[in-house]
N, CA, C and O atoms as a CHARMM CRD file, in Angstrom:
* protein
*
  268
    1    1 MET  N    116.99100 112.97600  83.15800 PROA 1      0.00000
    2    1 MET  CA   115.23600 112.40500  82.62400 PROA 1      0.00000
    3    1 MET  C    114.91000 113.75200  83.62600 PROA 1      0.00000
    4    1 MET  O    115.67300 114.43900  84.30500 PROA 1      0.00000
    5    2 ASN  N    113.55500 113.81200  83.42800 PROA 2      0.00000
    6    2 ASN  CA   112.95700 114.62400  84.32800 PROA 2      0.00000
    7    2 ASN  C    111.76400 114.00000  85.09400 PROA 2      0.00000
    8    2 ASN  O    111.58300 112.79700  84.90800 PROA 2      0.00000
    9    3 CYS  N    111.12600 114.50100  85.73100 PROA 3      0.00000
   10    3 CYS  CA   109.85300 113.80200  86.44800 PROA 3      0.00000
   11    3 CYS  C    109.15600 114.01000  85.62900 PROA 3      0.00000
   12    3 CYS  O    109.33100 115.20100  85.88900 PROA 3      0.00000
   13    4 LYS  N    108.43900 114.03500  84.77900 PROA 4      0.00000
   14    4 LYS  CA   107.21100 114.93800  83.58800 PROA 4      0.00000
   15    4 LYS  C    107.54500 112.89800  83.22000 PROA 4      0.00000
   16    4 LYS  O    107.04000 111.91300  83.75900 PROA 4      0.00000
   17    5 SER  N    108.73100 113.02600  81.94200 PROA 5      0.00000
   18    5 SER  CA   108.89400 112.08600  81.42800 PROA 5      0.00000
   19    5 SER  C    109.04800 110.75700  81.94200 PROA 5      0.00000
   20    5 SER  O    108.69000 109.77400  81.29400 PROA 5      0.00000
   21    6 THR  N    109.88100 110.64400  83.77500 PROA 6      0.00000
   22    6 THR  CA   109.95600 109.05700  84.38000 PROA 6      0.00000
   23    6 THR  C    108.71300 109.25000  84.90700 PROA 6      0.00000
   24    6 THR  O    108.39900 108.06300  84.82100 PROA 6      0.00000
   25    7 THR  N    107.44000 109.92000  85.53000 PROA 7      0.00000
   26    7 THR  CA   106.16500 109.16600  85.86300 PROA 7      0.00000
   27    7 THR  C    105.45600 108.87300  84.54900 PROA 7      0.00000
   28    7 THR  O    104.58300 108.01900  84.71000 PROA 7      0.00000
   29    8 GLN  N    105.56400 109.33300  83.24800 PROA 8      0.00000
   30    8 GLN  CA   104.93500 108.82000  82.02500 PROA 8      0.00000
   31    8 GLN  C    105.42100 107.07400  81.81900 PROA 8      0.00000
   32    8 GLN  O    104.64300 106.16500  81.52800 PROA 8      0.00000
   33    9 LEU  N    106.74700 106.95400  82.03700 PROA 9      0.00000
   34    9 LEU  CA   107.43600 105.76700  81.65600 PROA 9      0.00000
   35    9 LEU  C    106.86000 104.59000  82.70700 PROA 9      0.00000
   36    9 LEU  O    106.58400 103.41000  82.48900 PROA 9      0.00000
   37   10 LEU  N    106.79000 105.39300  83.93700 PROA 10     0.00000
   38   10 LEU  CA   106.69100 104.77300  85.18100 PROA 10     0.00000
   39   10 LEU  C    105.06600 103.93600  84.80800 PROA 10     0.00000
   40   10 LEU  O    104.86400 102.72200  84.83200 PROA 10     0.00000
   41   11 SER  N    104.31800 104.76000  84.55900 PROA 11     0.00000
   42   11 SER  CA   102.95600 104.06900  83.92500 PROA 11     0.00000
   43   11 SER  C    102.66500 103.60500  82.75200 PROA 11     0.00000
   44   11 SER  O    101.66100 102.90100  82.63800 PROA 11     0.00000
   45   12 GLN  N    103.52800 103.91500  81.55200 PROA 12     0.00000
   46   12 GLN  CA   103.64000 103.04800  80.64500 PROA 12     0.00000
   47   12 GLN  C    104.27700 101.50200  81.12500 PROA 12     0.00000
   48   12 GLN  O    103.81300 100.51000  80.56200 PROA 12     0.00000
   49   13 ALA  N    104.92100 101.39700  81.75900 PROA 13     0.00000
   50   13 ALA  CA   105.67200 100.19500  82.43800 PROA 13     0.00000
   51   13 ALA  C    104.35400  99.61100  82.32200 PROA 13     0.00000
   52   13 ALA  O    104.16000  99.14300  81.20100 PROA 13     0.00000
   53   14 GLN  N    103.38300  99.49000  83.12800 PROA 14     0.00000
   54   14 GLN  CA   102.37000  98.73500  83.37000 PROA 14     0.00000
   55   14 GLN  C    101.65700  98.04100  82.29200 PROA 14     0.00000
   56   14 GLN  O    100.91400  97.06200  82.36500 PROA 14     0.00000
   57   15 ASP  N    102.11200  98.89800  81.03500 PROA 15     0.00000
   58   15 ASP  CA   101.24100  98.06300  79.41100 PROA 15     0.00000
   59   15 ASP  C    102.18700  97.74900  78.66800 PROA 15     0.00000
   60   15 ASP  O    102.01900  96.92600  77.76800 PROA 15     0.00000
   61   16 ARG  N    103.40600  98.35500  78.89900 PROA 16     0.00000
   62   16 ARG  CA   104.32800  97.76600  77.62200 PROA 16     0.00000
   63   16 ARG  C    105.68400  97.06300  78.78400 PROA 16     0.00000
   64   16 ARG  O    105.80900  97.07300  80.00800 PROA 16     0.00000
   65   17 LYS  N    106.46300  96.54500  77.73300 PROA 17     0.00000
   66   17 LYS  CA   107.81700  96.70300  78.31400 PROA 17     0.00000
   67   17 LYS  C    108.95400  97.73800  77.99300 PROA 17     0.00000
   68   17 LYS  O    109.30700  97.84800  76.81900 PROA 17     0.00000
   69   18 LEU  N    109.42100  98.34000  78.75900 PROA 18     0.00000
   70   18 LEU  CA   110.00900  99.31400  78.72200 PROA 18     0.00000
   71   18 LEU  C    111.64500  99.02600  77.94700 PROA 18     0.00000
   72   18 LEU  O    112.55900  98.42900  78.51600 PROA 18     0.00000
   73   19 THR  N    111.71900  99.59300  76.58100 PROA 19     0.00000
   74   19 THR  CA   113.54300  99.97100  75.77300 PROA 19     0.00000
   75   19 THR  C    114.48400  99.66500  77.53000 PROA 19     0.00000
   76   19 THR  O    114.23600  99.83100  78.72400 PROA 19     0.00000
   77   20 MET  N    115.55000  99.17500  76.72200 PROA 20     0.00000
   78   20 MET  CA   116.48400  99.19000  77.99400 PROA 20     0.00000
   79   20 MET  C    117.13700 100.57700  78.69500 PROA 20     0.00000
   80   20 MET  O    117.47800 100.85300  79.84500 PROA 20     0.00000
   81   21 ARG  N    117.13600 101.48000  77.11800 PROA 21     0.00000
   82   21 ARG  CA   116.96700 102.81800  77.40800 PROA 21     0.00000
   83   21 ARG  C    116.45000 103.33600  78.30000 PROA 21     0.00000
   84   21 ARG  O    117.26500 103.86000  79.06000 PROA 21     0.00000
   85   22 GLU  N    115.22900 103.46800  78.64100 PROA 22     0.00000
   86   22 GLU  CA   113.91700 103.83900  79.13400 PROA 22     0.00000
   87   22 GLU  C    113.97300 103.46000  80.53800 PROA 22     0.00000
   88   22 GLU  O    113.66300 104.36000  81.31800 PROA 22     0.00000
   89   23 LYS  N    114.28900 102.36600  81.02800 PROA 23     0.00000
   90   23 LYS  CA   114.32100 101.13200  81.89600 PROA 23     0.00000
   91   23 LYS  C    115.81100 102.50900  83.09000 PROA 23     0.00000
   92   23 LYS  O    115.89600 103.05300  84.19100 PROA 23     0.00000
   93   24 GLY  N    116.59100 102.36400  81.79100 PROA 24     0.00000
   94   24 GLY  CA   118.06000 102.96900  82.47500 PROA 24     0.00000
   95   24 GLY  C    117.62800 104.16800  83.20100 PROA 24     0.00000
   96   24 GLY  O    117.78600 104.55300  84.35900 PROA 24     0.00000
   97   25 GLY  N    117.02100 104.65000  82.14400 PROA 25     0.00000
   98   25 GLY  CA   116.56700 106.03900  82.51600 PROA 25     0.00000
   99   25 GLY  C    115.36300 106.73000  83.63400 PROA 25     0.00000
  100   25 GLY  O    115.05800 107.85700  84.02400 PROA 25     0.00000
  101   26 VAL  N    114.75500 104.84200  83.94700 PROA 26     0.00000
  102   26 VAL  CA   113.55400 105.41100  85.03600 PROA 26     0.00000
  103   26 VAL  C    114.34500 105.11600  86.47000 PROA 26     0.00000
  104   26 VAL  O    114.01400 105.81600  87.42700 PROA 26     0.00000
  105   27 THR  N    115.56500 103.92400  86.69300 PROA 27     0.00000
  106   27 THR  CA   116.45000 103.63500  87.28600 PROA 27     0.00000
  107   27 THR  C    117.17600 105.13000  88.05300 PROA 27     0.00000
  108   27 THR  O    117.08600 105.66900  89.15700 PROA 27     0.00000
  109   28 LEU  N    117.77800 105.35300  87.00100 PROA 28     0.00000
  110   28 LEU  CA   118.84000 106.69100  87.25300 PROA 28     0.00000
  111   28 LEU  C    117.69600 107.61500  88.52500 PROA 28     0.00000
  112   28 LEU  O    117.94600 107.81800  89.71300 PROA 28     0.00000
  113   29 HSD  N    116.50800 108.00200  87.77800 PROA 29     0.00000
  114   29 HSD  CA   116.09200 109.13800  87.70800 PROA 29     0.00000
  115   29 HSD  C    115.45000 108.76700  89.46200 PROA 29     0.00000
  116   29 HSD  O    115.73800 109.52900  90.38500 PROA 29     0.00000
  117   30 THR  N    114.59000 107.52700  89.68000 PROA 30     0.00000
  118   30 THR  CA   114.47700 107.11900  91.06700 PROA 30     0.00000
  119   30 THR  C    114.86100 107.10200  91.80000 PROA 30     0.00000
  120   30 THR  O    114.24100 107.21800  92.85700 PROA 30     0.00000
  121   31 ILE  N    116.70400 106.87800  91.69800 PROA 31     0.00000
  122   31 ILE  CA   117.42800 106.69400  92.50700 PROA 31     0.00000
  123   31 ILE  C    117.52900 108.21700  93.59900 PROA 31     0.00000
  124   31 ILE  O    117.47600 108.21900  94.82900 PROA 31     0.00000
  125   32 MET  N    117.66300 109.24300  92.81000 PROA 32     0.00000
  126   32 MET  CA   117.97500 110.70300  92.96100 PROA 32     0.00000
  127   32 MET  C    116.42300 111.13400  93.58500 PROA 32     0.00000
  128   32 MET  O    116.35900 111.80200  94.61700 PROA 32     0.00000
  129   33 CYS  N    115.16900 110.68300  92.85100 PROA 33     0.00000
  130   33 CYS  CA   113.83700 111.53300  92.99000 PROA 33     0.00000
  131   33 CYS  C    112.85400 110.54800  94.23800 PROA 33     0.00000
  132   33 CYS  O    112.39100 109.43700  93.98000 PROA 33     0.00000
  133   34 LYS  N    112.70700 111.21500  95.49000 PROA 34     0.00000
  134   34 LYS  CA   111.72000 110.43700  96.25600 PROA 34     0.00000
  135   34 LYS  C    110.48600 110.62300  95.49100 PROA 34     0.00000
  136   34 LYS  O    109.79300 109.60900  95.41100 PROA 34     0.00000
  137   35 GLY  N    110.09700 111.54700  94.98100 PROA 35     0.00000
  138   35 GLY  CA   108.79500 111.59600  94.33800 PROA 35     0.00000
  139   35 GLY  C    108.41900 110.53500  93.78900 PROA 35     0.00000
  140   35 GLY  O    107.49800 109.77500  94.08800 PROA 35     0.00000
  141   36 CYS  N    109.56300 110.48300  92.52800 PROA 36     0.00000
  142   36 CYS  CA   109.32600 109.51900  91.29700 PROA 36     0.00000
  143   36 CYS  C    109.11400 108.26800  91.98300 PROA 36     0.00000
  144   36 CYS  O    108.01900 107.73400  92.15700 PROA 36     0.00000
  145   37 ARG  N    110.32300 107.80400  92.38900 PROA 37     0.00000
  146   37 ARG  CA   109.89800 106.24300  93.36600 PROA 37     0.00000
  147   37 ARG  C    108.99500 106.31500  94.36000 PROA 37     0.00000
  148   37 ARG  O    109.23900 105.32900  95.05500 PROA 37     0.00000
  149   38 ASN  N    108.22300 106.81900  94.76900 PROA 38     0.00000
  150   38 ASN  CA   107.16600 106.93600  95.72900 PROA 38     0.00000
  151   38 ASN  C    105.46800 106.72400  94.57200 PROA 38     0.00000
  152   38 ASN  O    104.43400 106.07600  94.73000 PROA 38     0.00000
  153   39 TYR  N    105.95600 107.61900  93.51800 PROA 39     0.00000
  154   39 TYR  CA   105.12100 107.44400  92.41900 PROA 39     0.00000
  155   39 TYR  C    105.24000 106.04000  91.35100 PROA 39     0.00000
  156   39 TYR  O    104.29500 105.58800  90.70600 PROA 39     0.00000
  157   40 GLY  N    106.42900 105.58200  91.35600 PROA 40     0.00000
  158   40 GLY  CA   106.37200 104.04500  91.10200 PROA 40     0.00000
  159   40 GLY  C    105.75700 103.22100  91.50800 PROA 40     0.00000
  160   40 GLY  O    105.13200 102.46000  90.76800 PROA 40     0.00000
  161   41 LYS  N    105.75300 103.07800  93.56600 PROA 41     0.00000
  162   41 LYS  CA   105.35400 102.22500  94.08700 PROA 41     0.00000
  163   41 LYS  C    103.78500 102.30700  94.26900 PROA 41     0.00000
  164   41 LYS  O    103.04000 101.39400  94.62500 PROA 41     0.00000
  165   42 GLN  N    103.62400 102.93700  94.11200 PROA 42     0.00000
  166   42 GLN  CA   102.12100 103.89000  94.18100 PROA 42     0.00000
  167   42 GLN  C    101.34500 102.80500  92.68300 PROA 42     0.00000
  168   42 GLN  O    100.44900 101.96100  92.71200 PROA 42     0.00000
  169   43 VAL  N    101.99100 103.21400  91.79600 PROA 43     0.00000
  170   43 VAL  CA   101.56700 102.83000  90.16600 PROA 43     0.00000
  171   43 VAL  C    101.29900 101.63800  89.93900 PROA 43     0.00000
  172   43 VAL  O    100.32000 101.21700  89.32300 PROA 43     0.00000
  173   44 GLN  N    102.72200 100.62500  90.74500 PROA 44     0.00000
  174   44 GLN  CA   102.36400  98.70900  91.06000 PROA 44     0.00000
  175   44 GLN  C    101.58600  98.63800  92.06500 PROA 44     0.00000
  176   44 GLN  O    101.18400  97.48200  91.93800 PROA 44     0.00000
  177   45 GLN  N    101.06100  99.05900  93.01200 PROA 45     0.00000
  178   45 GLN  CA   100.20500  99.12300  93.88600 PROA 45     0.00000
  179   45 GLN  C     98.87300  98.78900  93.55800 PROA 45     0.00000
  180   45 GLN  O     98.14300  97.98300  94.13300 PROA 45     0.00000
  181   46 LEU  N     98.58800  99.61900  92.39400 PROA 46     0.00000
  182   46 LEU  CA    96.86600  99.82300  92.01500 PROA 46     0.00000
  183   46 LEU  C     96.76000  99.50200  90.77100 PROA 46     0.00000
  184   46 LEU  O     95.81100  99.86600  90.07700 PROA 46     0.00000
  185   47 SER  N     98.09500  98.50800  90.19200 PROA 47     0.00000
  186   47 SER  CA    97.76800  97.98500  89.36800 PROA 47     0.00000
  187   47 SER  C     97.43000  96.35400  89.55900 PROA 47     0.00000
  188   47 SER  O     96.72300  95.65100  88.83700 PROA 47     0.00000
  189   48 ASN  N     98.41100  95.86300  91.16800 PROA 48     0.00000
  190   48 ASN  CA    98.54500  94.90000  91.72400 PROA 48     0.00000
  191   48 ASN  C     96.80800  94.59000  92.08200 PROA 48     0.00000
  192   48 ASN  O     96.23400  93.59800  91.63000 PROA 48     0.00000
  193   49 LEU  N     96.19600  95.51000  92.86700 PROA 49     0.00000
  194   49 LEU  CA    94.69600  95.52400  93.51700 PROA 49     0.00000
  195   49 LEU  C     94.14000  95.28400  92.05100 PROA 49     0.00000
  196   49 LEU  O     93.56100  94.21300  91.86800 PROA 49     0.00000
  197   50 SER  N     94.26700  96.28200  90.84800 PROA 50     0.00000
  198   50 SER  CA    93.27700  96.13300  90.23000 PROA 50     0.00000
  199   50 SER  C     92.96000  94.54200  89.38600 PROA 50     0.00000
  200   50 SER  O     91.93000  93.96900  89.03100 PROA 50     0.00000
  201   51 LYS  N     94.36400  94.23700  89.30700 PROA 51     0.00000
  202   51 LYS  CA    94.33900  92.56700  88.98600 PROA 51     0.00000
  203   51 LYS  C     93.57000  91.52900  89.60200 PROA 51     0.00000
  204   51 LYS  O     92.99300  90.58600  89.05900 PROA 51     0.00000
  205   52 GLN  N     93.66600  91.93300  91.20300 PROA 52     0.00000
  206   52 GLN  CA    92.75700  91.00100  92.06700 PROA 52     0.00000
  207   52 GLN  C     91.13700  90.99900  91.66800 PROA 52     0.00000
  208   52 GLN  O     90.36500  90.04100  91.69800 PROA 52     0.00000
  209   53 PHE  N     90.88400  92.32500  91.30000 PROA 53     0.00000
  210   53 PHE  CA    89.36800  92.32300  91.27100 PROA 53     0.00000
  211   53 PHE  C     89.04300  92.08600  89.32100 PROA 53     0.00000
  212   53 PHE  O     87.97400  92.47500  88.85000 PROA 53     0.00000
  213   54 VAL  N     90.18600  91.38600  88.37000 PROA 54     0.00000
  214   54 VAL  CA    89.39500  90.70500  87.29800 PROA 54     0.00000
  215   54 VAL  C     89.07200  89.65500  87.41400 PROA 54     0.00000
  216   54 VAL  O     89.89600  88.78900  87.70700 PROA 54     0.00000
  217   55 GLU  N     87.96100  89.41300  87.25200 PROA 55     0.00000
  218   55 GLU  CA    87.31900  87.66700  87.38900 PROA 55     0.00000
  219   55 GLU  C     87.66400  87.24900  85.71400 PROA 55     0.00000
  220   55 GLU  O     87.32700  87.94800  84.75900 PROA 55     0.00000
  221   56 PRO  N     88.45700  85.86900  85.61800 PROA 56     0.00000
  222   56 PRO  CA    88.73000  85.32000  84.13100 PROA 56     0.00000
  223   56 PRO  C     87.59000  84.78900  83.75100 PROA 56     0.00000
  224   56 PRO  O     86.86900  84.34500  84.64500 PROA 56     0.00000
  225   57 VAL  N     87.26200  84.72300  82.74300 PROA 57     0.00000
  226   57 VAL  CA    86.15600  84.51100  81.39500 PROA 57     0.00000
  227   57 VAL  C     86.58000  83.15300  81.06300 PROA 57     0.00000
  228   57 VAL  O     87.49000  82.89900  80.27400 PROA 57     0.00000
  229   58 ASN  N     85.71200  82.07800  81.85100 PROA 58     0.00000
  230   58 ASN  CA    85.72200  80.38700  81.21800 PROA 58     0.00000
  231   58 ASN  C     84.94200  80.50000  79.94800 PROA 58     0.00000
  232   58 ASN  O     83.72300  80.32500  79.95300 PROA 58     0.00000
  233   59 LEU  N     85.53700  80.75600  78.97100 PROA 59     0.00000
  234   59 LEU  CA    84.71600  80.35900  77.58000 PROA 59     0.00000
  235   59 LEU  C     83.82600  78.86700  77.61400 PROA 59     0.00000
  236   59 LEU  O     82.69600  78.86300  77.12500 PROA 59     0.00000
  237   60 ALA  N     84.30000  77.82700  78.11400 PROA 60     0.00000
  238   60 ALA  CA    83.31400  76.43200  78.11200 PROA 60     0.00000
  239   60 ALA  C     82.13900  76.85000  78.97200 PROA 60     0.00000
  240   60 ALA  O     81.09700  76.38500  78.51200 PROA 60     0.00000
  241   61 ASP  N     81.93000  77.68800  80.24300 PROA 61     0.00000
  242   61 ASP  CA    81.16700  78.00000  81.06400 PROA 61     0.00000
  243   61 ASP  C     80.26600  79.14800  80.13800 PROA 61     0.00000
  244   61 ASP  O     79.03800  79.10600  80.21200 PROA 61     0.00000
  245   62 LYS  N     80.69800  79.80600  79.57600 PROA 62     0.00000
  246   62 LYS  CA    79.78800  80.85600  78.87800 PROA 62     0.00000
  247   62 LYS  C     78.97400  80.52500  77.75300 PROA 62     0.00000
  248   62 LYS  O     77.96500  81.11200  77.36200 PROA 62     0.00000
  249   63 ASP  N     79.71100  79.19300  77.12700 PROA 63     0.00000
  250   63 ASP  CA    78.80800  78.51300  76.03800 PROA 63     0.00000
  251   63 ASP  C     78.07300  77.46600  76.59300 PROA 63     0.00000
  252   63 ASP  O     77.27200  77.07800  75.74200 PROA 63     0.00000
  253   64 LYS  N     77.96800  76.78400  77.70300 PROA 64     0.00000
  254   64 LYS  CA    76.91000  76.50400  78.12200 PROA 64     0.00000
  255   64 LYS  C     75.25800  77.68000  79.37000 PROA 64     0.00000
  256   64 LYS  O     74.33900  77.50100  80.16900 PROA 64     0.00000
  257   65 GLY  N     75.83800  78.52000  78.77400 PROA 65     0.00000
  258   65 GLY  CA    74.64900  79.63300  79.64700 PROA 65     0.00000
  259   65 GLY  C     75.29100  80.03100  80.56600 PROA 65     0.00000
  260   65 GLY  O     74.71100  80.97700  81.09900 PROA 65     0.00000
  261   66 GLY  N     76.38600  79.74000  81.11900 PROA 66     0.00000
  262   66 GLY  CA    76.78300  80.36100  82.45400 PROA 66     0.00000
  263   66 GLY  C     77.50700  81.49600  82.48900 PROA 66     0.00000
  264   66 GLY  O     77.22600  82.29900  81.59900 PROA 66     0.00000
  265   67 SER  N     78.36500  81.81200  83.25500 PROA 67     0.00000
  266   67 SER  CA    78.71700  83.38700  83.87700 PROA 67     0.00000
  267   67 SER  C     80.16000  83.39300  84.09700 PROA 67     0.00000
  268   67 SER  O     80.71200  84.39900  84.54400 PROA 67     0.00000
C-alpha cells in the first residue's frame, strides 16, 4: 500500500467502517510511514474537534417554535 491510498483510507475511515483488508493495509503502512501516521492523527483530531461544534437538534423544541 502506498501513501496516497493510505491517506485516502484514513480519511474514509471517518465516514465508514473499513474492511479488514483495508484496516490491515493501513495498519502495516502506518507502522512504517511516519508521515501517514501523523496524517491519521491529524484527521482524527479534526474529526473530534468538528464533533464538538455540532449542536444536536431537539425535535420537540423545534415543534414548539424553539431552536
